C-alpha positions as CSV (number, residue, x, y, z in Angstrom):
1,M,-18.1,-19.9,7.3
2,R,-18.3,-16.8,5.2
3,F,-17.5,-13.1,5.8
4,S,-16.8,-10.1,3.7
5,R,-14.9,-6.9,4.1
6,P,-16.8,-3.7,4.6
7,Q,-17.1,-1.7,1.4
8,Y,-15.6,1.8,1.1
9,R,-18.2,4.5,1.3
10,S,-17.9,8.2,1.0
11,P,-16.3,10.2,3.8
12,G,-18.5,10.6,6.8
13,S,-20.3,7.3,6.2
14,I,-17.4,4.8,6.8
15,D,-18.2,1.9,9.1
16,L,-15.0,1.3,11.1
17,S,-16.5,-1.3,13.3
18,V,-15.0,-4.8,13.6
19,S,-17.1,-7.4,11.9
20,S,-18.1,-10.6,13.6
21,M,-19.0,-14.1,12.4
22,S,-20.1,-17.4,13.9
23,D,-18.1,-20.5,13.6
24,V,-19.6,-24.0,13.3
25,S,-20.1,-24.2,17.1
26,G,-22.2,-21.0,17.1
27,R,-19.5,-19.0,18.9
28,T,-19.0,-15.4,17.7
29,Q,-15.5,-14.5,16.6
30,E,-14.2,-11.1,15.7
31,V,-12.8,-10.7,12.1
32,S,-10.1,-8.1,11.9
33,M,-9.8,-5.8,8.9
34,A,-6.5,-5.3,7.1
35,K,-4.7,-2.2,8.1
36,G,-4.2,0.8,5.8
37,Y,-1.0,2.6,5.1
38,W,0.1,5.9,3.6
39,V,3.4,5.5,1.7
40,S,5.1,8.7,0.6
41,V,8.4,8.9,-1.2
42,Y,9.9,12.3,-2.1
43,P,12.2,12.0,-5.1
44,A,12.9,15.7,-5.2
45,I,12.7,18.4,-2.5
46,S,14.0,21.7,-3.7
47,D,13.5,23.6,-0.4
48,P,13.3,21.3,2.6
49,E,12.7,24.2,5.0
50,R,9.4,25.0,3.2
51,L,8.1,21.5,4.2
52,T,7.8,22.8,7.8
53,A,4.4,24.5,7.2
54,Y,3.0,21.2,5.7
55,D,4.5,19.1,8.5
56,K,2.9,21.3,11.2
57,L,-0.5,20.9,9.6
58,A,-0.2,17.3,8.4
59,G,1.0,15.8,11.7
60,P,-2.1,16.7,13.7
61,A,-4.4,15.9,10.8
62,V,-2.9,12.4,10.5
63,Q,-3.1,11.8,14.3
64,A,-6.7,13.0,14.4
65,G,-7.5,10.6,11.6
66,G,-6.0,7.7,13.6
67,G,-2.7,7.5,11.8
68,R,0.6,6.5,13.4
69,V,3.9,7.4,11.9
70,L,6.0,4.2,11.6
71,S,8.9,5.6,9.6
72,L,10.2,9.0,8.6
73,L,13.6,8.7,6.9
74,P,16.1,10.0,6.7
75,S,15.6,11.5,10.1
76,R,17.3,11.6,13.4
77,G,20.1,9.5,12.2
78,G,17.8,7.0,10.4
79,R,19.6,4.8,7.9
80,V,18.6,4.2,4.3
81,V,20.1,1.8,1.8
82,A,18.7,2.4,-1.7
83,H,18.6,-0.4,-4.3
84,E,17.6,-0.4,-8.0
85,A,15.8,2.9,-8.7
86,G,15.6,3.7,-4.9
87,I,16.2,7.1,-3.5
88,T,17.6,8.3,-0.3
89,Q,15.4,11.3,0.0
90,R,12.5,11.5,2.5
91,V,10.3,8.4,2.9
92,V,7.2,8.4,5.2
93,L,5.2,5.4,6.3
94,I,2.0,5.9,8.3
95,E,-0.3,3.1,9.6
96,F,-4.0,3.2,10.1
97,D,-6.3,0.6,11.7
98,S,-8.0,0.0,8.3
99,F,-7.8,1.0,4.6
100,E,-11.0,2.9,4.9
101,Q,-9.7,4.9,7.8
102,A,-6.6,5.8,5.8
103,V,-8.7,7.0,2.8
104,A,-11.0,9.0,5.2
105,A,-7.9,10.7,6.8
106,Y,-6.6,11.7,3.4
107,E,-10.0,13.2,2.4
108,S,-10.4,15.0,5.7
109,E,-10.7,18.7,5.8
110,A,-7.7,19.0,8.1
111,Y,-5.4,17.0,5.8
112,Q,-6.7,18.8,2.7
113,K,-5.6,22.1,4.3
114,A,-2.2,20.6,4.9
115,L,-1.9,19.7,1.2
116,V,-2.4,23.3,0.3
117,A,0.8,24.1,2.3
118,L,2.9,21.5,0.4
119,P,5.5,23.5,-1.5
120,D,5.5,23.6,-5.3
121,G,9.2,22.5,-5.3
122,V,8.3,19.1,-3.8
123,E,7.9,16.0,-6.0
124,R,6.0,13.3,-4.1
125,D,4.9,9.8,-4.9
126,F,2.0,9.1,-2.5
127,R,-0.1,5.9,-2.2
128,I,-2.7,4.6,0.1
129,I,-2.5,0.8,0.3
130,E,-4.3,-2.0,2.1
131,G,-2.2,-4.2,4.3
132,I,-2.1,-8.0,4.1
133,D,-4.1,-9.7,6.9
């Protein structure tokens, strides 16, 4: 039994379909792709109120790209315990159905417009990562 993950292609040509394979009995089984995640950590925010314009554009862009916000801390009483070099500033975790979908959402026109609104006084560590199956 062999299968391979779909390869990343340029935006607009990403195949988000679920792959299938046959087992030894000839039955077809679906093979799920690993989820994709955006992880954003904000070590320094000089003007939190200026993030509002970015948030208003980024939220709908992420949702349109298939993203689901799993965590936005500290927010609404959310608790944070920082260890080692950890920070207690804003941390955002967003889940997508696949890594490819996460990359495409970042590269989308709507999200690129949101990035323009991100204030200069914001320091951000942003990563797109592939989840573990």
